[in-house]
C-alpha positions in Angstrom: 181.5 161.4 -93.7 180.3 161.4 -97.3 182.6 161.8 -100.2 181.1 164.1 -102.8 182.0 163.7 -106.5 181.0 166.8 -108.6 180.3 166.5 -112.3 181.1 170.0 -113.7 181.0 171.6 -117.1 179.3 174.2 -119.3 175.7 174.0 -120.4 175.6 171.5 -123.3 178.8 169.6 -122.3 177.0 166.3 -121.6 176.6 166.4 -117.8 172.9 165.3 -117.8 173.7 162.4 -120.2 176.6 161.4 -118.0 174.6 161.6 -114.8 171.8 159.5 -116.3 174.4 156.8 -117.3 175.8 156.9 -113.7 172.3 156.4 -112.3 172.0 153.3 -114.4 175.4 152.0 -113.5 175.0 152.4 -109.7 171.2 151.8 -109.4 171.8 148.7 -107.2 174.5 150.3 -105.0 172.9 151.6 -101.8 176.1 153.4 -100.8 176.0 155.8 -103.8 173.5 158.6 -104.4 173.2 160.4 -107.7 171.9 163.9 -107.6 170.9 165.4 -111.0 170.6 169.2 -111.1 167.1 170.0 -109.6 165.8 171.6 -112.8 162.3 170.2 -112.2 162.1 172.2 -108.9 163.2 175.3 -110.7 160.5 174.9 -113.4 157.8 174.9 -110.6 158.6 178.5 -109.9 156.6 180.4 -112.5 154.0 183.1 -113.3 151.5 183.5 -116.1 154.3 184.5 -118.5 156.6 181.6 -117.9 158.9 179.8 -115.5 162.0 181.3 -113.8 164.4 179.8 -116.3 162.6 181.4 -119.2 162.5 184.7 -117.4 166.2 184.5 -116.4 167.5 183.8 -120.0 165.3 186.7 -121.3 166.2 189.2 -118.7 169.2 188.3 -116.6 169.5 191.6 -114.8 166.0 191.4 -113.5 166.1 187.7 -112.4 169.8 187.0 -111.7 169.7 187.3 -107.9 166.4 185.4 -107.6 167.6 182.6 -109.9 171.0 182.2 -108.1 169.3 182.1 -104.7 166.8 179.6 -105.9 169.5 177.4 -107.5 171.6 177.5 -104.3 168.7 176.7 -101.9 167.4 173.9 -104.1 170.8 172.4 -104.6 171.6 172.6 -100.9 168.3 171.0 -99.9 168.9 167.8 -102.0 172.5 167.6 -100.9 171.7 167.9 -97.2 169.0 165.2 -97.6 171.5 162.8 -99.2 174.1 163.6 -96.5 171.5 163.0 -93.7 170.8 159.6 -95.3 174.4 158.6 -94.8 175.5 157.8 -98.3 179.2 157.0 -98.6 179.4 158.6 -102.0 177.2 161.4 -103.4 177.6 162.2 -107.1 176.2 165.6 -108.0 175.5 167.4 -111.3 177.3 170.7 -110.4 177.9 171.8 -106.8 177.4 174.7 -104.5 180.8 176.1 -105.1 180.1 176.2 -108.9 177.1 178.3 -108.3 179.2 180.7 -106.3 182.5 180.8 -108.1 181.2 180.6 -111.7 177.6 181.7 -112.1 177.1 184.1 -109.3 180.6 185.6 -109.7 180.0 186.0 -113.5 176.7 187.8 -112.9 178.2 190.1 -110.4 181.2 190.9 -112.6 178.7 191.7 -115.4 176.6 194.0 -113.2 173.6 191.8 -113.2 173.9 191.2 -109.4 174.5 194.3 -107.4 177.0 194.6 -104.5 174.3 194.3 -101.8 172.8 191.2 -103.4 176.3 189.7 -103.8 177.0 190.1 -100.1 173.6 188.5 -99.2 174.4 185.6 -101.5 177.8 185.1 -99.9 176.4 185.3 -96.4 174.0 182.5 -97.3 176.8 180.5 -98.9 179.3 180.9 -96.0 176.6 180.0 -93.4 175.3 176.8 -95.0 178.2 175.4 -96.9 179.0 171.8 -96.0 182.5 170.5 -95.1 183.1 167.3 -96.9 185.7 165.6 -99.1 185.2 166.8 -102.6 186.4 165.4 -105.9 185.7 167.0 -109.3 185.3 165.8 -112.8 185.3 168.6 -115.3 183.7 167.9 -118.7 185.5 170.5 -120.8 183.7 171.4 -124.0 184.4 174.0 -126.7 181.6 176.6 -126.4 180.7 176.4 -130.1 180.1 172.7 -129.8 178.1 173.2 -126.6 176.0 175.8 -128.4 175.2 173.4 -131.2 174.1 170.8 -128.7 171.9 173.2 -126.8 170.2 174.2 -130.1 169.6 170.6 -131.0 168.0 169.7 -127.7 166.1 173.0 -127.8 164.5 172.9 -124.4 161.8 175.5 -124.3 163.4 177.5 -121.5 166.8 177.6 -123.1 167.4 180.6 -125.5 171.2 180.7 -124.8 173.6 182.7 -126.9 177.1 181.6 -127.9 178.4 184.7 -126.1 176.9 183.5 -122.8 178.4 180.0 -123.2 181.8 181.5 -124.0 181.6 183.5 -120.7 180.6 180.4 -118.8 183.5 178.5 -120.4 186.0 181.1 -119.2 184.7 181.1 -115.7 184.6 177.3 -115.6 188.3 177.1 -116.7 189.3 179.7 -114.2 187.6 177.9 -111.3 188.8 174.4 -112.3 192.4 175.7 -112.4 191.9 177.0 -108.9 190.6 173.7 -107.7 193.6 172.0 -109.2 196.2 174.3 -107.8 194.7 174.2 -104.3 193.4 170.7 -103.9 194.8 168.5 -106.8 191.3 167.0 -106.9 190.1 167.8 -110.4 190.1 165.5 -113.4 189.5 167.2 -116.8 187.8 165.2 -119.5 187.5 166.1 -123.2 183.8 166.5 -123.7 184.0 167.6 -127.3 183.5 164.0 -128.4 180.0 163.2 -129.7 178.7 160.4 -127.5 176.1 159.4 -130.0 178.9 158.7 -132.5 181.3 157.3 -129.9 179.3 155.3 -127.5 182.4 153.8 -125.8 183.3 157.3 -124.6 180.7 157.6 -121.9 181.7 154.2 -120.5 185.3 155.4 -120.2 183.9 158.3 -118.2 181.9 155.9 -116.0 185.0 153.9 -115.4 186.8 157.0 -114.0 184.0 157.3 -111.4 184.1 153.6 -110.6 187.9 154.0 -109.9 187.2 156.9 -107.6 184.6 154.9 -105.7 187.0 151.9 -105.4 189.8 154.3 -104.2 192.0 153.2 -107.1 194.8 155.5 -108.0 194.1 158.0 -110.8 196.8 160.1 -112.3 195.4 163.6 -111.8 
């Protein structure tokens, strides 16, 4: 059975940079699969006015359910493929549970997903969720710092407010505390550090994953 290591954190916390570094670190290890968030698949879903990410950030109420279903299905598809290949370790940029307990829950609480849609989403989740050993690394970043980073990288589809990032931060903290209290399998890392100014920081993060893979003891 595969062990799944989830890299979690708010938008702009450094997940993509960390995942790219892990891909380089483990590129010659055929027992480890790295799964970045399937953003490229999301960007393929578009109309003449833009892609689904652009639509979602402009009008969350109209596109919340469609976006969450698309995110779940695309994430499940790449995870299932990696599991079927028989990798010993699968390292993911976010996980299915994050979609449910953070983003879908937040949208439901805010009234952007209605009760019927929420029940449909949870029916999908409960039907297709995989049972594997999970470990979580939480890159915890101050929302204001995350917002600055998002503005600097300025992806076309990302017009993200500080208020939205603050909400995401609250739901991340709540979910990670639940993981810790129930499973004791969450390591929290200070992601406020500027990795461009402190290049040794990301190697320290990589070393944490390497210890997980080697089954070394980590003081959670």
